[in-house]
C-alpha positions, 0 to 999 in steps of 0.5 A: 499500499502506498504511504499518502502521509507525505501528500497531506503536508504539501502545500497548494504550490508544492502539489502543483509542482508534482510531475513537472519535470516527468509529464508532457501533455499531447493535445488535438489542435487545429493549424490553419484547418488542419489537424495537429498535435500540440505538445504542452509541458506539465505547466501548460506552456506550449512546446511544439506542434506536429502533424502526426499523434504518433510522432508527437508521442515519440517526440515527448518520450525521446525527451525522457518524458511521459506522454499524457493525452489530453481530450 
């Protein structure tokens, strides 16, 4: 079982930073009427826009991050 006691002592700011260095989000977007896939860092900053979902996920993994799909 996971020890959750450590989470009870985190501030809101500390909790928000969890996973910041490990996760990137991939979101469906439209660019000039075409489907594309935006990569965002965990804090919401746009990093890249790619035409192919698989390439977007591969790009995230190549940068040693875990991709998460946003709907």
